[in-house]
C-alpha positions as CSV (number, residue, x, y, z in Angstrom):
1,M,92.8,87.6,75.4
2,A,89.6,89.5,75.1
3,R,87.0,89.1,77.9
4,P,83.3,89.7,78.0
5,P,82.1,93.1,79.0
6,L,82.0,93.5,82.8
7,V,78.9,95.7,82.8
8,P,75.6,95.3,81.0
9,P,74.4,98.2,78.8
10,G,72.5,101.0,80.4
11,P,69.6,103.0,78.9
12,E,69.7,104.4,75.4
13,L,71.8,107.6,75.0
14,T,70.0,110.9,74.6
15,A,70.7,113.0,71.5
16,A,72.9,115.3,73.7
17,E,74.9,112.3,75.0
18,R,75.4,111.0,71.4
19,T,76.9,114.4,70.5
20,R,79.1,114.5,73.7
21,F,80.5,111.0,73.2
22,A,80.6,111.0,69.4
23,R,84.4,110.3,69.4
24,H,83.7,107.1,71.4
25,L,80.8,106.1,69.2
26,L,83.1,106.2,66.2
27,L,85.4,103.6,67.7
28,P,84.5,100.1,66.4
29,D,85.7,98.4,69.6
30,L,83.6,100.7,71.8
31,G,80.7,102.3,70.0
32,L,77.2,102.9,71.2
33,D,77.0,99.6,73.2
34,G,80.2,100.4,75.0
35,Q,79.2,103.9,75.9
36,R,75.9,102.6,77.4
37,R,78.0,100.2,79.5
38,L,80.2,103.0,80.7
39,R,77.1,105.0,81.7
40,A,75.9,102.0,83.7
41,A,79.2,101.3,85.3
42,R,80.1,101.8,89.0
43,V,83.9,102.4,89.5
44,L,85.6,102.9,92.8
45,V,88.8,105.0,92.9
46,V,90.9,104.5,96.0
47,G,93.0,107.6,96.6
48,A,92.3,111.0,95.1
49,G,96.1,111.6,94.8
50,G,98.7,111.4,92.1
51,L,97.2,108.4,90.4
52,G,93.6,108.9,91.3
53,S,93.6,112.4,89.9
54,P,94.1,111.6,86.2
55,A,92.1,108.4,86.5
56,L,89.1,110.4,88.0
57,L,89.3,113.0,85.3
58,Y,89.4,110.5,82.4
59,L,86.7,108.2,83.9
60,A,84.4,111.3,84.3
61,A,85.2,112.4,80.7
62,A,84.5,108.9,79.4
63,G,81.0,109.1,80.9
64,V,81.2,106.5,83.7
65,G,77.9,106.7,85.5
66,T,78.9,106.3,89.1
67,I,82.4,107.0,90.5
68,G,83.2,106.3,94.1
69,V,86.2,108.2,95.7
70,V,87.9,106.9,98.8
71,D,90.3,109.3,100.6
72,D,90.4,110.5,104.2
73,D,93.0,113.3,103.5
74,V,92.8,117.0,102.9
75,V,94.5,118.9,100.0
76,E,98.0,120.3,100.8
77,S,100.1,122.6,98.7
78,T,102.6,119.8,98.2
79,N,99.9,117.8,96.4
80,L,99.4,120.3,93.6
81,Q,102.6,119.3,91.8
82,R,101.0,116.0,90.7
83,Q,97.4,115.8,92.0
84,V,95.8,117.6,89.1
85,V,92.2,117.0,90.3
86,H,92.8,119.7,93.0
87,G,93.6,123.4,92.6
88,V,95.1,126.1,94.7
89,D,91.7,127.1,96.1
90,D,91.2,123.6,97.3
91,V,94.1,123.6,99.8
92,G,92.6,122.6,103.2
93,R,89.5,121.0,101.7
94,A,88.7,117.3,101.9
95,K,90.1,115.6,98.8
96,V,86.8,113.7,98.2
97,D,85.0,117.1,98.0
98,S,87.6,118.7,95.7
99,A,87.6,115.6,93.5
100,A,83.8,115.5,93.4
101,D,83.7,119.1,92.2
102,A,86.3,118.4,89.5
103,V,84.3,115.4,88.2
104,A,81.1,117.4,88.2
105,A,82.8,120.1,86.2
106,I,83.6,117.6,83.5
107,S,80.5,115.3,83.7
108,P,77.6,116.8,85.6
109,D,75.6,113.6,85.1
110,T,78.1,111.4,86.8
111,V,77.1,110.4,90.3
112,V,80.0,110.8,92.8
113,V,79.9,108.8,96.0
114,R,82.3,110.3,98.6
115,H,83.9,107.9,101.0
116,R,85.9,110.2,103.3
117,E,87.6,107.4,105.3
118,R,90.6,105.1,105.3
119,L,89.6,101.6,104.3
120,D,90.2,99.0,107.0
121,A,89.5,95.4,107.6
122,V,86.0,96.2,108.8
123,T,84.9,98.7,106.1
124,A,86.7,97.5,103.0
125,M,84.4,94.7,102.0
126,E,81.2,96.7,102.5
127,V,82.6,99.7,100.4
128,L,84.1,97.7,97.6
129,A,81.1,95.3,97.2
130,D,79.0,98.1,95.8
131,Y,81.2,98.6,92.7
132,D,82.0,96.7,89.5
133,L,85.7,97.3,89.6
134,V,88.3,99.1,91.7
135,L,91.1,101.5,90.6
136,D,93.8,101.4,93.3
137,G,95.9,104.5,93.5
138,A,96.8,104.1,97.2
139,D,100.2,105.5,98.2
140,N,100.9,103.0,101.0
141,F,101.4,99.2,101.2
142,P,98.8,98.4,103.9
143,T,96.0,99.9,101.8
144,R,97.3,98.1,98.6
145,Y,97.3,94.8,100.3
146,L,93.9,95.4,101.9
147,V,92.3,96.4,98.6
148,G,93.9,93.5,96.8
149,D,92.6,91.1,99.5
150,A,89.1,92.5,99.4
151,C,88.9,92.5,95.5
152,A,90.1,88.9,95.5
153,R,87.4,87.8,97.9
154,L,84.8,89.7,95.9
155,G,86.1,88.4,92.6
156,I,86.2,91.9,91.1
157,P,89.0,93.4,88.9
158,H,91.6,95.4,90.8
159,V,93.3,97.9,88.5
160,W,96.5,98.8,90.3
161,G,99.2,101.4,89.7
162,S,102.2,102.7,91.6
163,V,104.8,105.4,91.0
164,Y,108.2,106.4,92.5
165,R,110.5,109.1,91.2
166,F,110.6,108.5,87.4
167,D,109.2,104.9,87.4
168,G,105.8,103.5,87.3
169,Q,104.0,100.1,87.3
170,V,100.5,99.1,86.4
171,S,98.5,95.9,86.1
172,V,95.1,94.3,86.5
173,W,94.8,91.8,89.3
174,W,91.8,89.5,89.1
175,A,91.4,86.4,91.2
176,G,89.8,83.6,89.2
177,E,90.9,85.2,85.9
178,G,94.6,85.6,86.6
179,P,96.9,86.5,89.5
180,C,95.8,88.7,92.4
181,Y,98.1,91.3,94.0
182,A,99.4,88.9,96.6
183,C,100.3,86.2,94.0
184,V,103.0,88.6,92.6
185,F,103.8,90.5,95.8
186,P,103.2,87.9,98.5
187,Q,104.9,89.7,101.4
188,Q,104.4,93.3,102.5
189,P,107.8,95.1,102.7
190,P,108.9,96.6,106.1
191,P,107.8,100.2,106.5
192,D,111.3,101.5,105.9
193,A,112.2,99.3,103.0
194,V,110.7,101.4,100.2
195,P,110.8,105.2,100.5
196,S,107.5,107.0,99.9
197,C,107.1,109.8,97.4
198,A,107.2,112.1,100.3
199,V,110.8,111.0,100.9
200,G,112.1,110.1,97.5
201,G,110.0,112.4,95.3
202,V,108.0,111.7,92.1
203,L,107.7,113.4,88.7
204,G,104.1,114.6,88.4
205,A,103.8,113.7,84.8
206,V,104.6,110.1,85.6
207,C,101.5,110.0,87.6
208,A,99.6,111.1,84.6
209,S,101.1,108.4,82.4
210,V,100.3,105.6,84.8
211,G,96.9,107.0,85.9
212,S,95.8,107.3,82.2
213,V,96.7,103.6,81.6
214,M,94.6,102.7,84.7
215,A,91.6,104.6,83.3
216,T,92.1,102.9,79.9
217,E,92.1,99.5,81.5
218,A,88.9,100.4,83.4
219,V,87.2,101.4,80.2
220,K,88.4,98.2,78.5
221,L,87.1,96.0,81.3
222,V,83.7,97.7,81.4
223,T,83.2,97.5,77.7
224,G,85.0,94.3,76.8
225,S,87.4,96.1,74.5
226,G,90.8,94.8,73.7
227,E,93.1,92.7,75.9
228,V,93.4,93.9,79.5
229,L,96.5,93.7,81.6
230,V,95.6,90.5,83.4
231,G,98.7,88.4,83.6
232,R,101.0,91.3,82.6
233,L,102.8,93.8,84.7
234,L,103.5,97.0,82.8
235,V,106.8,98.7,83.9
236,H,107.4,102.3,82.9
237,D,110.8,104.1,83.0
238,A,110.2,107.8,82.2
239,L,113.9,108.7,82.0
240,R,114.4,106.2,79.2
241,Q,110.8,106.6,78.1
242,T,110.2,102.9,77.9
243,W,107.3,100.6,78.7
244,D,108.0,96.9,79.3
245,A,105.4,94.2,79.8
246,V,106.5,91.5,82.3
247,P,104.4,88.2,82.3
248,V,103.0,87.4,85.8
249,R,101.2,84.3,86.8
250,R,98.7,83.1,89.5
251,D,100.3,81.4,92.5
252,P,98.3,78.2,93.2
253,G,99.6,78.4,96.8
254,C,98.7,82.1,97.3
255,A,97.4,82.9,100.8
256,V,94.8,85.2,99.4
257,C,93.4,83.4,96.3
258,G,95.0,80.0,96.2
259,A,93.2,76.7,96.5
260,A,94.0,76.4,100.2
261,A,93.3,80.1,101.1
262,D,91.6,80.5,104.4
263,A,88.3,82.3,103.8
264,T,88.0,83.0,107.5
265,R,91.3,84.7,107.7
266,P,91.0,88.4,108.9
267,L,90.9,90.7,105.9
268,G,94.0,92.8,105.4
269,W,96.4,90.1,106.5
270,A,99.4,92.3,105.8
271,T,98.3,95.6,107.3
272,E,100.5,95.8,110.4
273,R,102.0,99.3,111.1
274,E,99.5,100.9,108.8
275,D,99.9,104.4,110.2
276,A,103.7,104.3,109.7
277,C,103.4,103.4,106.0
278,A,100.6,105.9,105.4
279,A,102.7,108.7,106.9
280,G,105.6,108.0,104.6
281,D,108.0,107.9,107.5
282,P,108.6,104.7,109.4
283,V,107.8,104.9,113.1
284,G,110.2,103.9,115.9
285,D,109.8,100.7,117.8
286,G,108.9,102.5,121.1
287,S,112.1,101.5,122.8
288,V,112.1,102.3,126.4
289,G,114.7,104.8,127.5
290,R,115.3,106.5,124.2
291,P,116.2,110.1,125.3
292,E,114.4,112.9,123.5
293,V,114.8,116.6,122.8
294,G,111.7,118.6,121.9
295,V,112.0,121.2,119.1
296,E,111.6,124.1,121.5
297,E,114.4,122.7,123.6
298,L,116.5,122.1,120.5
299,A,116.1,125.8,119.5
300,R,117.4,126.8,122.9
301,L,120.3,124.4,122.7
302,L,121.3,125.6,119.2
303,A,121.4,129.2,120.6
304,E,123.6,128.1,123.4
305,R,125.9,126.2,121.0
306,D,126.2,129.4,118.8
307,A,127.2,131.3,122.0
308,G,129.8,128.6,122.9
309,R,127.9,127.3,125.9
310,A,126.9,123.9,124.5
311,D,128.6,121.3,122.4
312,F,126.7,118.7,120.4
313,V,126.1,117.5,116.8
314,L,122.7,118.0,115.2
315,L,122.4,115.1,112.8
316,D,119.9,115.1,109.9
317,V,119.2,111.5,108.8
318,R,116.9,112.3,105.8
319,E,117.9,112.1,102.2
320,P,119.8,114.8,100.3
321,G,116.8,115.8,98.2
322,E,114.7,116.4,101.4
323,R,117.4,118.7,102.7
324,D,117.2,120.7,99.5
325,V,113.6,121.4,100.4
326,A,114.1,122.3,104.1
327,A,116.8,122.1,106.7
328,I,117.5,123.2,110.3
329,P,120.4,125.5,110.3
330,G,123.5,124.0,111.9
331,S,122.7,120.4,111.1
332,V,124.9,117.9,109.3
333,L,123.5,115.2,106.9
334,L,124.0,111.5,107.3
335,P,121.1,109.5,105.7
336,V,119.6,106.8,107.9
337,G,120.8,104.1,105.3
338,E,124.4,105.1,106.0
339,V,123.7,104.9,109.8
340,R,122.4,101.4,109.2
341,A,125.6,100.6,107.3
342,G,127.7,101.7,110.3
343,A,128.9,105.1,109.1
344,S,130.3,107.4,111.8
345,V,128.6,110.6,112.7
346,P,130.5,113.6,111.1
347,G,132.2,115.5,113.9
348,G,130.9,113.0,116.5
349,D,134.1,112.2,118.4
350,G,132.4,111.5,121.7
351,R,130.0,114.5,121.6
352,R,126.3,114.2,122.2
353,V,124.4,113.6,118.9
354,V,120.9,115.0,118.5
355,V,119.0,113.3,115.6
356,H,116.1,114.6,113.5
357,C,114.4,113.5,110.3
358,K,111.1,114.5,108.7
359,A,108.6,113.4,111.2
360,G,110.4,111.3,113.8
361,G,110.5,107.8,112.5
362,R,113.9,107.5,110.9
363,S,115.5,109.5,113.7
364,A,114.1,107.1,116.3
365,E,115.7,104.2,114.4
366,A,119.0,106.0,114.0
367,V,119.1,106.9,117.7
368,D,118.6,103.2,118.7
369,L,121.4,102.2,116.3
370,L,123.8,104.8,117.5
371,R,123.1,104.2,121.2
372,A,123.7,100.4,120.6
373,R,127.2,101.5,119.4
374,G,127.8,103.6,122.6
375,V,127.0,107.0,121.0
376,D,125.1,109.5,123.3
377,A,122.3,110.0,120.8
378,W,119.0,111.8,121.5
379,D,115.9,111.9,119.3
380,V,113.9,114.9,118.1
381,P,110.2,113.7,118.0
382,G,108.2,115.2,115.2
383,G,111.3,116.1,113.2
384,I,111.6,119.1,110.9
385,L,107.9,119.2,110.5
386,A,107.5,120.0,114.2
387,W,110.4,122.5,113.9
388,S,108.5,124.3,111.1
389,R,105.3,124.2,113.0
390,D,106.4,125.2,116.5
391,V,109.8,127.0,116.0
392,D,110.4,128.5,112.6
393,P,107.4,128.7,110.2
394,S,109.8,130.0,107.5
395,V,111.2,126.4,107.1
396,P,109.0,124.8,104.4
397,G,106.9,121.8,105.1
398,Y,106.7,119.0,102.6
């Protein structure tokens, strides 16, 4: 159902603004009144990444008066395949700075507030309280739950999207008007349950599809146009090119927005192991006694194996697609999911097994599983990223 506009109208538009936004002014459901509301709106975008990029560009082009950008990261070359708010010359720059420049290039009158930080239980309420609504393009579960929790307490709309491979989801969570994020997703999954885009990949154009829907919902909320996605979860399958709307409802017993919700509960109730999720590679449990082989030592051992003076298996527990990006010569592939399922190490047969992954999380888990079965397994901390950094820079990072 239609809802009242979220933001009151700002000042009258100048002649130049009427020309710039003429195509909006021609829309009966938006018009001059809606454009003034957009000019007065304050919208926060969490994450200047795959989803934040298209959302930022279209919010700026729409004439949103103030846009906040939250991101503590810097631009990497692997971002450019989908994060279209950044360019080649921005590699190494703070994402909030690159995003601010892109917004200014489209809409010089838009005020950009840069929040170069990762939201936490201390800062989230203070940052979010200064905005009319939040677009959440975070790429990790702890931040999603934190933003959902803060938005529910503040009573502001939470426009949320997520992407993975060829699939996307988008909705508007709004405590008091419909379900909040925790009503529909009450429990944060374990760090290794859902692979990140850094592990599983994502089609860049899917980010554009979902991010543009998020920007559209923000415009509708600000101006009171149409029916926003409160109570509906939009599911996108790019391979089949379908969009399905799934009804979702508020949970009266929700720990975040339900009648019995504890207002004194620490914010971000589901944010344990935040660093692991944000890194896209689950961390090990810190088991005492897990033997390790550094990447420099591994290089020496591989040379000795090539010369016939050492005998061991170098096991790669990443996914096949990751191996297509980068691999350590002489390794064999056995994804960690197969290790969990009890698969034997190819060529193991009583030999020592040295295990690596991307950054060290999955390998640590695999080593613990293998050692519990009596395998002489050793971990490579830092994984192939450390190998690329400290041993062989010709091996691509990702």
